[in-house]
C-alpha positions as CSV (number, residue, x, y, z in Angstrom):
1,A,29.0,29.1,19.6
2,D,26.2,29.6,22.2
3,L,23.0,28.4,20.7
4,P,19.6,28.8,22.4
5,D,17.8,25.7,23.5
6,P,15.5,24.7,20.6
7,T,12.3,24.3,22.4
8,S,10.1,26.5,20.3
9,P,9.7,26.9,16.6
10,D,11.5,30.3,16.7
11,A,14.4,29.0,18.8
12,L,14.7,26.1,16.3
13,R,14.7,28.7,13.3
14,E,17.4,30.7,15.0
15,V,19.6,27.5,15.8
16,A,19.2,26.3,12.2
17,S,20.3,29.6,10.9
18,K,23.5,29.9,13.1
19,L,24.5,26.2,12.4
20,G,24.0,26.9,8.6
21,E,26.5,29.8,8.9
22,E,29.0,27.8,11.0
23,A,28.8,24.5,8.9
24,K,30.2,26.0,5.7
25,D,33.4,24.1,6.5
26,R,32.0,21.0,7.8
27,A,32.6,17.2,7.3
28,L,29.9,14.5,7.5
29,I,30.5,11.5,9.8
30,A,30.0,9.2,7.0
31,D,32.9,10.9,5.0
32,L,35.2,10.3,7.9
33,L,34.5,6.6,8.4
34,D,37.5,4.2,7.2
35,K,39.6,7.5,6.8
36,P,43.0,7.3,8.7
37,L,43.4,9.0,12.1
38,K,46.9,10.5,11.9
39,G,49.4,11.7,14.5
40,S,50.9,15.0,14.5
41,D,53.9,13.3,12.9
42,G,51.7,12.4,9.8
43,D,51.9,8.7,10.6
44,T,48.7,6.7,10.6
45,I,47.5,5.6,13.9
46,G,44.6,3.6,12.5
47,K,41.3,3.7,10.6
48,V,38.2,5.4,11.9
49,R,35.6,2.8,12.3
50,D,33.0,4.6,14.4
51,F,32.1,7.3,16.6
52,V,30.5,7.2,20.2
53,V,27.7,9.5,21.1
54,V,26.0,9.7,24.5
55,P,22.5,10.6,25.5
56,G,22.0,14.2,24.9
57,G,23.9,14.0,21.6
58,R,27.6,14.7,22.6
59,L,30.2,13.0,20.6
60,I,32.7,11.6,23.1
61,A,35.0,9.4,21.3
62,V,36.3,8.0,18.0
63,L,36.8,4.3,17.7
64,V,39.9,3.4,15.7
65,E,41.2,0.2,14.4
66,T,44.8,0.0,14.7
67,P,47.2,-1.8,12.2
68,D,47.6,-4.8,14.5
69,E,43.8,-5.2,14.3
70,G,43.3,-3.7,17.8
71,R,40.8,-1.2,18.7
72,I,41.4,2.1,20.7
73,A,39.0,4.9,21.6
74,V,40.3,8.4,21.4
75,P,38.5,11.0,23.3
76,F,36.8,13.4,20.7
77,T,38.1,16.4,22.6
78,A,41.7,15.3,21.5
79,V,40.8,14.9,17.8
80,K,41.0,17.7,15.3
81,L,39.4,17.9,11.9
82,V,42.0,18.6,9.2
83,G,42.2,18.9,5.4
84,A,40.1,20.6,2.7
85,A,36.7,19.6,1.5
86,Q,37.4,16.3,-0.3
87,S,40.4,15.3,1.6
88,R,39.1,15.7,5.2
89,G,40.6,13.7,7.9
90,L,41.2,13.4,11.5
91,E,44.4,14.1,13.5
92,V,45.5,14.1,17.2
93,P,48.1,16.5,18.6
94,M,50.7,13.7,19.5
95,T,52.7,11.3,17.6
96,A,51.4,8.0,16.5
97,S,54.1,6.2,18.5
98,A,53.0,8.2,21.7
99,I,49.4,7.4,21.3
100,S,50.0,3.7,20.7
101,G,51.5,3.3,24.1
102,I,48.4,4.5,26.0
103,A,46.7,1.3,27.3
104,E,43.8,3.2,28.7
105,L,42.7,4.0,25.2
106,Q,42.3,0.2,24.4
107,S,40.4,-0.3,27.8
108,L,38.2,2.8,26.8
109,A,37.3,1.1,23.5
110,D,36.6,-2.2,25.3
111,S,34.2,-0.5,27.7
112,L,32.5,1.6,25.0
113,T,31.9,-1.3,22.7
114,R,30.4,-3.9,25.2
């Protein structure tokens, strides 16, 4: 949704109102930590350990601990919020086996956590 830049009290009120309407089906970051990130096949890729935010407030990646205790960073644009209120989770639109073969995701995690 297009939101005005909240640089005045009136604009901030408008943004808050619009976000309140959009956030009815929301999840909190804290509720997603330690939840599994699943592939489109339903298999678990790993556990969500953290989120990466850059200056300006844009969420860019999900840090995931894989079953072999490795770490990958999945670009947030590839992640989808799924499930109902108490069973929220994250999913990517590819199989767990396909994502496990992408070495660049491990490299990304390494560069984001240094």
